[in-house]
C-alpha positions, 0 to 999 in steps of 0.5 A, a space after each residue: 705896267 707889265 703883266 705876269 702870265 704863267 708860262 705854258 709848260 714845255 710838253 716834251 721836257 715835262 714828258 722826258 722828265 716824267 719818264 725818267 722819274 717813272 723809270 727810277 720809281 719802277 727800278 725801286 733803287 731810291 730810298 722811300 723819301 726820295 721816291 715820295 719826292 719823285 712821285 710828287 714831282 711827277 704828279 706836278 709834271 703830269 698836270 703840266 702835261 695836261 695843261 700844255 695838251 689843253 692849250 694845244 687843243 684849244 689853239 687847234 680848235 680856234 685855228 680850225 674854227 676860223 678856217 671853217 668859218 672862212 670856208 663856209 663864207 667862201 661857199 655861201 659867196 659862190 651860191 
């Protein structure tokens, strides 16, 4: 049985796309309806970036916690 997991957003791609949307909106050269669509897409990309950053932060915390526990055990064994 296969499980479907939502793939983590690619932070770099999302940021690049978000920067493009921001530039388009700041230029103001697109019709209102298109601007609203781009804004909506930008909000979604922003959420994707936040999700990716939280996931990265969680991974770093797990890695550091593991290393700190191993370091504590090594120090305790020397005493």
